[in-house]
Steps between C-alpha positions, in 0.01 A plus 500: 500500500624187673864487612729198489407411859126509421441836668245720322591864446239747384573835347362785295617726217380850417604611151636855523605561138492320164737591221434216254700349357791657693401412856281562800510590870311341785469511875478166680459359844368217712129413514286317749299186426226728362738642236492847652827682587608400851747781562758242609845646420350790305533501122771522236517675165622302199599649163521254208679615184498309169769586244582361156841332504577383148252220430402461863335704774677592823281535809626697799322530833580744779325475836493789746434440868355726769808453719818298546319308776221401260757374248684304770177332616405409143845348439468298824166367371664370180407778256832482317471125443132527408566773244780294348274196470214703351720688253673175404168371358435786259703375201333157508152653535555730203642218289192283567 
């Protein structure tokens, strides 16, 4: 992934559970240039839940961190903004 400043960020996902079509869980973290987990800042666990909401689908995501310090470092690196930008693209991608 390339950020707004041109910096490349590499990462990995490990699917932990699939509950199609209701959701899934995955572990994620940073990767080196070779695509392998780097161990930088550990990993996080994300649970994605999909629920029918009338004629639409509601997606919820919950991320769990190894520590408060890990969360603070991720926020400093722009995780909150990045997640907002990524999530903000979903409706348009699904409509296309």
